[in-house]
Backbone atoms as SQL, in Angstrom:
CREATE TABLE atoms (id INTEGER PRIMARY KEY, chain TEXT, resi INTEGER, resn TEXT, atom TEXT, x REAL, y REAL, z REAL);
INSERT INTO atoms VALUES
  (1, 'A', 1, 'MET', 'N', 108.614, 46.597, -166.416),
  (2, 'A', 1, 'MET', 'CA', 108.518, 47.889, -165.755),
  (3, 'A', 1, 'MET', 'C', 108.814, 48.990, -166.759),
  (4, 'A', 2, 'ALA', 'N', 108.022, 50.048, -166.685),
  (5, 'A', 2, 'ALA', 'CA', 108.199, 51.171, -167.605),
  (6, 'A', 2, 'ALA', 'C', 109.477, 51.943, -167.250),
  (7, 'A', 3, 'HIS', 'N', 110.201, 52.378, -168.284),
  (8, 'A', 3, 'HIS', 'CA', 111.454, 53.089, -168.049),
  (9, 'A', 3, 'HIS', 'C', 111.329, 54.579, -168.350),
  (10, 'A', 4, 'SER', 'N', 110.714, 54.922, -169.455),
  (11, 'A', 4, 'SER', 'CA', 110.638, 56.341, -169.813),
  (12, 'A', 4, 'SER', 'C', 109.563, 57.039, -168.983),
  (13, 'A', 5, 'LEU', 'N', 109.670, 58.350, -168.901),
  (14, 'A', 5, 'LEU', 'CA', 108.701, 59.132, -168.125),
  (15, 'A', 5, 'LEU', 'C', 107.301, 59.002, -168.697),
  (16, 'A', 6, 'SER', 'N', 107.215, 59.022, -170.018),
  (17, 'A', 6, 'SER', 'CA', 105.886, 58.932, -170.632),
  (18, 'A', 6, 'SER', 'C', 105.258, 57.563, -170.397),
  (19, 'A', 7, 'ALA', 'N', 106.082, 56.520, -170.394),
  (20, 'A', 7, 'ALA', 'CA', 105.561, 55.172, -170.127),
  (21, 'A', 7, 'ALA', 'C', 105.100, 55.058, -168.679),
  (22, 'A', 8, 'LYS', 'N', 105.831, 55.676, -167.761),
  (23, 'A', 8, 'LYS', 'CA', 105.428, 55.666, -166.347),
  (24, 'A', 8, 'LYS', 'C', 104.113, 56.424, -166.167),
  (25, 'A', 9, 'LYS', 'N', 103.983, 57.529, -166.886),
  (26, 'A', 9, 'LYS', 'CA', 102.744, 58.301, -166.806),
  (27, 'A', 9, 'LYS', 'C', 101.571, 57.481, -167.339),
  (28, 'A', 10, 'ARG', 'N', 101.783, 56.759, -168.431),
  (29, 'A', 10, 'ARG', 'CA', 100.711, 55.922, -168.995),
  (30, 'A', 10, 'ARG', 'C', 100.290, 54.841, -168.003),
  (31, 'A', 11, 'VAL', 'N', 101.250, 54.298, -167.266),
  (32, 'A', 11, 'VAL', 'CA', 100.928, 53.285, -166.252),
  (33, 'A', 11, 'VAL', 'C', 100.026, 53.903, -165.190),
  (34, 'A', 12, 'ARG', 'N', 100.361, 55.116, -164.751),
  (35, 'A', 12, 'ARG', 'CA', 99.530, 55.807, -163.743),
  (36, 'A', 12, 'ARG', 'C', 98.138, 56.098, -164.298),
  (37, 'A', 13, 'GLN', 'N', 98.075, 56.592, -165.529),
  (38, 'A', 13, 'GLN', 'CA', 96.788, 56.915, -166.136),
  (39, 'A', 13, 'GLN', 'C', 95.938, 55.671, -166.332),
  (40, 'A', 14, 'ASN', 'N', 96.560, 54.590, -166.777),
  (41, 'A', 14, 'ASN', 'CA', 95.823, 53.351, -166.994),
  (42, 'A', 14, 'ASN', 'C', 95.231, 52.834, -165.694),
  (43, 'A', 15, 'ALA', 'N', 95.978, 52.967, -164.602),
  (44, 'A', 15, 'ALA', 'CA', 95.462, 52.526, -163.302),
  (45, 'A', 15, 'ALA', 'C', 94.237, 53.347, -162.906),
  (46, 'A', 16, 'LYS', 'N', 94.299, 54.667, -163.120),
  (47, 'A', 16, 'LYS', 'CA', 93.161, 55.535, -162.796),
  (48, 'A', 16, 'LYS', 'C', 91.947, 55.198, -163.654),
  (49, 'A', 17, 'HIS', 'N', 92.186, 55.031, -164.946),
  (50, 'A', 17, 'HIS', 'CA', 91.080, 54.743, -165.863),
  (51, 'A', 17, 'HIS', 'C', 90.468, 53.373, -165.574),
  (52, 'A', 18, 'ARG', 'N', 91.314, 52.410, -165.247),
  (53, 'A', 18, 'ARG', 'CA', 90.821, 51.071, -164.924),
  (54, 'A', 18, 'ARG', 'C', 89.909, 51.120, -163.693),
  (55, 'A', 19, 'LEU', 'N', 90.319, 51.883, -162.681),
  (56, 'A', 19, 'LEU', 'CA', 89.516, 52.021, -161.468),
  (57, 'A', 19, 'LEU', 'C', 88.179, 52.711, -161.771),
  (58, 'A', 20, 'ALA', 'N', 88.221, 53.782, -162.563),
  (59, 'A', 20, 'ALA', 'CA', 86.995, 54.501, -162.915),
  (60, 'A', 20, 'ALA', 'C', 86.056, 53.611, -163.716),
  (61, 'A', 21, 'ASN', 'N', 86.609, 52.846, -164.655),
  (62, 'A', 21, 'ASN', 'CA', 85.784, 51.952, -165.464),
  (63, 'A', 21, 'ASN', 'C', 85.149, 50.870, -164.603),
  (64, 'A', 22, 'ARG', 'N', 85.906, 50.327, -163.655),
  (65, 'A', 22, 'ARG', 'CA', 85.362, 49.292, -162.774),
  (66, 'A', 22, 'ARG', 'C', 84.229, 49.846, -161.924),
  (67, 'A', 23, 'ARG', 'N', 84.386, 51.070, -161.441),
  (68, 'A', 23, 'ARG', 'CA', 83.316, 51.695, -160.645),
  (69, 'A', 23, 'ARG', 'C', 82.061, 51.891, -161.481),
  (70, 'A', 24, 'ARG', 'N', 82.240, 52.354, -162.708),
  (71, 'A', 24, 'ARG', 'CA', 81.085, 52.551, -163.583),
  (72, 'A', 24, 'ARG', 'C', 80.386, 51.232, -163.865),
  (73, 'A', 25, 'LYS', 'N', 81.170, 50.181, -164.132),
  (74, 'A', 25, 'LYS', 'CA', 80.584, 48.876, -164.424),
  (75, 'A', 25, 'LYS', 'C', 79.852, 48.320, -163.213),
  (76, 'A', 26, 'GLU', 'N', 80.404, 48.518, -162.022),
  (77, 'A', 26, 'GLU', 'CA', 79.735, 48.050, -160.805),
  (78, 'A', 26, 'GLU', 'C', 78.420, 48.788, -160.602),
  (79, 'A', 27, 'GLY', 'N', 78.430, 50.107, -160.846),
  (80, 'A', 27, 'GLY', 'CA', 77.194, 50.883, -160.730),
  (81, 'A', 27, 'GLY', 'C', 76.143, 50.400, -161.709),
  (82, 'A', 28, 'LEU', 'N', 76.584, 50.065, -162.907),
  (83, 'A', 28, 'LEU', 'CA', 75.667, 49.550, -163.922),
  (84, 'A', 28, 'LEU', 'C', 75.107, 48.200, -163.498),
  (85, 'A', 29, 'LYS', 'N', 75.958, 47.335, -162.971),
  (86, 'A', 29, 'LYS', 'CA', 75.498, 46.020, -162.511),
  (87, 'A', 29, 'LYS', 'C', 74.459, 46.163, -161.403),
  (88, 'A', 30, 'ASP', 'N', 74.688, 47.129, -160.483),
  (89, 'A', 30, 'ASP', 'CA', 73.717, 47.362, -159.406),
  (90, 'A', 30, 'ASP', 'C', 72.372, 47.780, -159.978),
  (91, 'A', 31, 'THR', 'N', 72.393, 48.678, -160.956),
  (92, 'A', 31, 'THR', 'CA', 71.160, 49.158, -161.571),
  (93, 'A', 31, 'THR', 'C', 70.445, 48.028, -162.302),
  (94, 'A', 32, 'LEU', 'N', 71.199, 47.203, -163.007),
  (95, 'A', 32, 'LEU', 'CA', 70.598, 46.077, -163.725),
  (96, 'A', 32, 'LEU', 'C', 70.020, 45.055, -162.747),
  (97, 'A', 33, 'ARG', 'N', 70.673, 44.878, -161.602),
  (98, 'A', 33, 'ARG', 'CA', 70.159, 43.972, -160.574),
  (99, 'A', 33, 'ARG', 'C', 68.823, 44.484, -160.029),
  (100, 'A', 34, 'GLU', 'N', 68.734, 45.803, -159.823),
  (101, 'A', 34, 'GLU', 'CA', 67.478, 46.398, -159.352),
  (102, 'A', 34, 'GLU', 'C', 66.365, 46.167, -160.371),
  (103, 'A', 35, 'PHE', 'N', 66.699, 46.291, -161.648),
  (104, 'A', 35, 'PHE', 'CA', 65.707, 46.040, -162.690),
  (105, 'A', 35, 'PHE', 'C', 65.240, 44.592, -162.650),
  (106, 'A', 36, 'GLN', 'N', 66.173, 43.660, -162.512),
  (107, 'A', 36, 'GLN', 'CA', 65.815, 42.237, -162.488),
  (108, 'A', 36, 'GLN', 'C', 64.927, 41.904, -161.286),
  (109, 'A', 37, 'THR', 'N', 65.220, 42.499, -160.131),
  (110, 'A', 37, 'THR', 'CA', 64.388, 42.223, -158.958),
  (111, 'A', 37, 'THR', 'C', 62.998, 42.815, -159.134),
  (112, 'A', 38, 'ALA', 'N', 62.924, 44.013, -159.721),
  (113, 'A', 38, 'ALA', 'CA', 61.615, 44.624, -159.973),
  (114, 'A', 38, 'ALA', 'C', 60.827, 43.802, -160.978),
  (115, 'A', 39, 'LEU', 'N', 61.515, 43.264, -161.959),
  (116, 'A', 39, 'LEU', 'CA', 60.871, 42.455, -162.989),
  (117, 'A', 39, 'LEU', 'C', 60.372, 41.132, -162.407),
  (118, 'A', 40, 'SER', 'N', 61.187, 40.522, -161.569),
  (119, 'A', 40, 'SER', 'CA', 60.794, 39.235, -160.998),
  (120, 'A', 40, 'SER', 'C', 59.696, 39.375, -159.945),
  (121, 'A', 41, 'SER', 'N', 59.572, 40.574, -159.359),
  (122, 'A', 41, 'SER', 'CA', 58.510, 40.779, -158.370),
  (123, 'A', 41, 'SER', 'C', 57.142, 40.895, -159.033),
  (124, 'A', 42, 'GLY', 'N', 57.124, 41.205, -160.339),
  (125, 'A', 42, 'GLY', 'CA', 55.873, 41.290, -161.077),
  (126, 'A', 42, 'GLY', 'C', 55.255, 42.677, -161.081),
  (127, 'A', 43, 'ASP', 'N', 55.911, 43.654, -160.461),
  (128, 'A', 43, 'ASP', 'CA', 55.393, 45.016, -160.423),
  (129, 'A', 43, 'ASP', 'C', 55.812, 45.744, -161.705),
  (130, 'A', 44, 'LYS', 'N', 54.832, 45.936, -162.613),
  (131, 'A', 44, 'LYS', 'CA', 55.157, 46.537, -163.915),
  (132, 'A', 44, 'LYS', 'C', 55.613, 47.984, -163.783),
  (133, 'A', 45, 'ALA', 'N', 54.983, 48.730, -162.868),
  (134, 'A', 45, 'ALA', 'CA', 55.352, 50.138, -162.712),
  (135, 'A', 45, 'ALA', 'C', 56.786, 50.272, -162.208),
  (136, 'A', 46, 'ALA', 'N', 57.131, 49.474, -161.215),
  (137, 'A', 46, 'ALA', 'CA', 58.494, 49.530, -160.673),
  (138, 'A', 46, 'ALA', 'C', 59.501, 49.059, -161.712),
  (139, 'A', 47, 'ALA', 'N', 59.126, 48.043, -162.478),
  (140, 'A', 47, 'ALA', 'CA', 60.030, 47.543, -163.519),
  (141, 'A', 47, 'ALA', 'C', 60.236, 48.602, -164.596),
  (142, 'A', 48, 'GLY', 'N', 59.190, 49.337, -164.941),
  (143, 'A', 48, 'GLY', 'CA', 59.318, 50.406, -165.933),
  (144, 'A', 48, 'GLY', 'C', 60.239, 51.513, -165.460),
  (145, 'A', 49, 'LYS', 'N', 60.103, 51.887, -164.176),
  (146, 'A', 49, 'LYS', 'CA', 60.991, 52.919, -163.619),
  (147, 'A', 49, 'LYS', 'C', 62.430, 52.413, -163.569),
  (148, 'A', 50, 'ALA', 'N', 62.583, 51.155, -163.184),
  (149, 'A', 50, 'ALA', 'CA', 63.925, 50.571, -163.125),
  (150, 'A', 50, 'ALA', 'C', 64.532, 50.477, -164.521),
  (151, 'A', 51, 'LEU', 'N', 63.699, 50.233, -165.526),
  (152, 'A', 51, 'LEU', 'CA', 64.189, 50.177, -166.908),
  (153, 'A', 51, 'LEU', 'C', 64.701, 51.547, -167.339),
  (154, 'A', 52, 'ASN', 'N', 63.961, 52.595, -166.998),
  (155, 'A', 52, 'ASN', 'CA', 64.409, 53.949, -167.334),
  (156, 'A', 52, 'ASN', 'C', 65.734, 54.269, -166.646),
  (157, 'A', 53, 'ALA', 'N', 65.862, 53.864, -165.384),
  (158, 'A', 53, 'ALA', 'CA', 67.114, 54.093, -164.655),
  (159, 'A', 53, 'ALA', 'C', 68.257, 53.313, -165.298),
  (160, 'A', 54, 'ALA', 'N', 67.966, 52.084, -165.734),
  (161, 'A', 54, 'ALA', 'CA', 68.990, 51.269, -166.383),
  (162, 'A', 54, 'ALA', 'C', 69.409, 51.893, -167.707),
  (163, 'A', 55, 'TYR', 'N', 68.434, 52.389, -168.487),
  (164, 'A', 55, 'TYR', 'CA', 68.760, 53.064, -169.745),
  (165, 'A', 55, 'TYR', 'C', 69.686, 54.248, -169.495),
  (166, 'A', 56, 'LYS', 'N', 69.352, 55.035, -168.485),
  (167, 'A', 56, 'LYS', 'CA', 70.149, 56.221, -168.179),
  (168, 'A', 56, 'LYS', 'C', 71.570, 55.821, -167.802),
  (169, 'A', 57, 'LYS', 'N', 71.697, 54.804, -166.966),
  (170, 'A', 57, 'LYS', 'CA', 73.016, 54.366, -166.522),
  (171, 'A', 57, 'LYS', 'C', 73.831, 53.807, -167.692),
  (172, 'A', 58, 'ILE', 'N', 73.184, 53.052, -168.557),
  (173, 'A', 58, 'ILE', 'CA', 73.879, 52.508, -169.725),
  (174, 'A', 58, 'ILE', 'C', 74.373, 53.646, -170.611),
  (175, 'A', 59, 'ASP', 'N', 73.533, 54.658, -170.817),
  (176, 'A', 59, 'ASP', 'CA', 73.933, 55.794, -171.647),
  (177, 'A', 59, 'ASP', 'C', 75.100, 56.555, -171.022),
  (178, 'A', 60, 'GLN', 'N', 75.084, 56.703, -169.705),
  (179, 'A', 60, 'GLN', 'CA', 76.182, 57.401, -169.029),
  (180, 'A', 60, 'GLN', 'C', 77.493, 56.624, -169.169),
  (181, 'A', 61, 'VAL', 'N', 77.436, 55.323, -168.971),
  (182, 'A', 61, 'VAL', 'CA', 78.631, 54.493, -169.073),
  (183, 'A', 61, 'VAL', 'C', 79.166, 54.526, -170.501),
  (184, 'A', 62, 'THR', 'N', 78.256, 54.517, -171.467),
  (185, 'A', 62, 'THR', 'CA', 78.661, 54.556, -172.872),
  (186, 'A', 62, 'THR', 'C', 79.280, 55.902, -173.231),
  (187, 'A', 63, 'ALA', 'N', 78.716, 56.978, -172.699),
  (188, 'A', 63, 'ALA', 'CA', 79.228, 58.310, -173.003),
  (189, 'A', 63, 'ALA', 'C', 80.659, 58.482, -172.502),
  (190, 'A', 64, 'LYS', 'N', 81.004, 57.811, -171.430),
  (191, 'A', 64, 'LYS', 'CA', 82.356, 57.907, -170.891),
  (192, 'A', 64, 'LYS', 'C', 83.337, 56.985, -171.599),
  (193, 'A', 65, 'GLY', 'N', 82.825, 56.117, -172.472),
  (194, 'A', 65, 'GLY', 'CA', 83.704, 55.250, -173.234),
  (195, 'A', 65, 'GLY', 'C', 83.996, 53.926, -172.559),
  (196, 'A', 66, 'THR', 'N', 83.316, 53.647, -171.459),
  (197, 'A', 66, 'THR', 'CA', 83.543, 52.388, -170.763),
  (198, 'A', 66, 'THR', 'C', 82.924, 51.226, -171.529),
  (199, 'A', 67, 'MET', 'N', 81.804, 51.505, -172.192),
  (200, 'A', 67, 'MET', 'CA', 81.105, 50.475, -172.953),
  (201, 'A', 67, 'MET', 'C', 80.944, 50.967, -174.394),
  (202, 'A', 68, 'HIS', 'N', 81.058, 50.069, -175.342),
  (203, 'A', 68, 'HIS', 'CA', 80.870, 50.407, -176.747),
  (204, 'A', 68, 'HIS', 'C', 79.397, 50.706, -177.010),
  (205, 'A', 69, 'ARG', 'N', 79.121, 51.606, -177.935),
  (206, 'A', 69, 'ARG', 'CA', 77.741, 52.029, -178.176),
  (207, 'A', 69, 'ARG', 'C', 76.858, 50.898, -178.694),
  (208, 'A', 70, 'LYS', 'N', 77.433, 49.998, -179.461),
  (209, 'A', 70, 'LYS', 'CA', 76.621, 48.885, -179.965),
  (210, 'A', 70, 'LYS', 'C', 76.347, 47.857, -178.870),
  (211, 'A', 71, 'THR', 'N', 77.278, 47.704, -177.955),
  (212, 'A', 71, 'THR', 'CA', 77.039, 46.853, -176.791),
  (213, 'A', 71, 'THR', 'C', 75.919, 47.445, -175.951),
  (214, 'A', 72, 'ALA', 'N', 75.932, 48.766, -175.804),
  (215, 'A', 72, 'ALA', 'CA', 74.893, 49.445, -175.039),
  (216, 'A', 72, 'ALA', 'C', 73.530, 49.250, -175.696),
  (217, 'A', 73, 'ALA', 'N', 73.481, 49.373, -177.012),
  (218, 'A', 73, 'ALA', 'CA', 72.216, 49.196, -177.733),
  (219, 'A', 73, 'ALA', 'C', 71.699, 47.771, -177.557),
  (220, 'A', 74, 'ARG', 'N', 72.604, 46.810, -177.592),
  (221, 'A', 74, 'ARG', 'CA', 72.207, 45.412, -177.421),
  (222, 'A', 74, 'ARG', 'C', 71.665, 45.167, -176.012),
  (223, 'A', 75, 'ARG', 'N', 72.322, 45.737, -175.016),
  (224, 'A', 75, 'ARG', 'CA', 71.874, 45.584, -173.630),
  (225, 'A', 75, 'ARG', 'C', 70.490, 46.207, -173.442),
  (226, 'A', 76, 'LYS', 'N', 70.310, 47.421, -173.978),
  (227, 'A', 76, 'LYS', 'CA', 69.024, 48.106, -173.834),
  (228, 'A', 76, 'LYS', 'C', 67.915, 47.322, -174.518),
  (229, 'A', 77, 'SER', 'N', 68.219, 46.760, -175.680),
  (230, 'A', 77, 'SER', 'CA', 67.236, 45.973, -176.401),
  (231, 'A', 77, 'SER', 'C', 66.842, 44.739, -175.612),
  (232, 'A', 78, 'SER', 'N', 67.812, 44.066, -175.016),
  (233, 'A', 78, 'SER', 'CA', 67.512, 42.857, -174.268),
  (234, 'A', 78, 'SER', 'C', 66.708, 43.174, -173.010),
  (235, 'A', 79, 'LEU', 'N', 66.964, 44.323, -172.389),
  (236, 'A', 79, 'LEU', 'CA', 66.187, 44.733, -171.217),
  (237, 'A', 79, 'LEU', 'C', 64.739, 45.013, -171.609),
  (238, 'A', 80, 'ALA', 'N', 64.545, 45.678, -172.740),
  (239, 'A', 80, 'ALA', 'CA', 63.188, 45.985, -173.202),
  (240, 'A', 80, 'ALA', 'C', 62.432, 44.705, -173.544),
  (241, 'A', 81, 'ARG', 'N', 63.143, 43.759, -174.166),
  (242, 'A', 81, 'ARG', 'CA', 62.503, 42.474, -174.478),
  (243, 'A', 81, 'ARG', 'C', 62.113, 41.737, -173.206),
  (244, 'A', 82, 'ALA', 'N', 62.957, 41.806, -172.193),
  (245, 'A', 82, 'ALA', 'CA', 62.658, 41.142, -170.920),
  (246, 'A', 82, 'ALA', 'C', 61.426, 41.767, -170.271),
  (247, 'A', 83, 'LEU', 'N', 61.340, 43.104, -170.329),
  (248, 'A', 83, 'LEU', 'CA', 60.188, 43.794, -169.742),
  (249, 'A', 83, 'LEU', 'C', 58.918, 43.433, -170.500),
  (250, 'A', 84, 'ASN', 'N', 58.991, 43.413, -171.822),
  (251, 'A', 84, 'ASN', 'CA', 57.805, 43.077, -172.630),
  (252, 'A', 84, 'ASN', 'C', 57.387, 41.628, -172.429),
  (253, 'A', 85, 'ALA', 'N', 58.350, 40.743, -172.281),
  (254, 'A', 85, 'ALA', 'CA', 58.033, 39.344, -172.028),
  (255, 'A', 85, 'ALA', 'C', 57.370, 39.189, -170.661),
  (256, 'A', 86, 'GLY', 'N', 57.855, 39.962, -169.690),
  (257, 'A', 86, 'GLY', 'CA', 57.254, 39.910, -168.354),
  (258, 'A', 86, 'GLY', 'C', 55.866, 40.516, -168.339),
  (259, 'A', 87, 'ALA', 'N', 55.644, 41.539, -169.164),
  (260, 'A', 87, 'ALA', 'CA', 54.325, 42.186, -169.221),
  (261, 'A', 87, 'ALA', 'C', 53.314, 41.302, -169.941),
  (262, 'A', 88, 'ALA', 'N', 53.796, 40.452, -170.849),
  (263, 'A', 88, 'ALA', 'CA', 52.909, 39.588, -171.607),
  (264, 'A', 88, 'ALA', 'C', 52.361, 38.462, -170.747),
  (265, 'A', 89, 'LYS', 'N', 53.077, 38.125, -169.678),
  (266, 'A', 89, 'LYS', 'CA', 52.632, 37.020, -168.817),
  (267, 'A', 89, 'LYS', 'C', 51.464, 37.406, -167.943);
């Protein structure tokens, strides 16, 4: 248990930040799920729109510091590869 005032404040801040990060990650997972369903349905136009939405969400999460920028780049690259692989079929 934290004893000093500053340590108690850090505990409160960490709880808030943890909650905000979890919400952002859940929102990102929802967006990625929408992309996967659009991709599996075979609709290229819907998958392209979902990819743009996923890119935007990844960039927002990264800008807030929830995700590292290189992790974001890797995720975006893998999504683009998935879309291109689906378009090639």
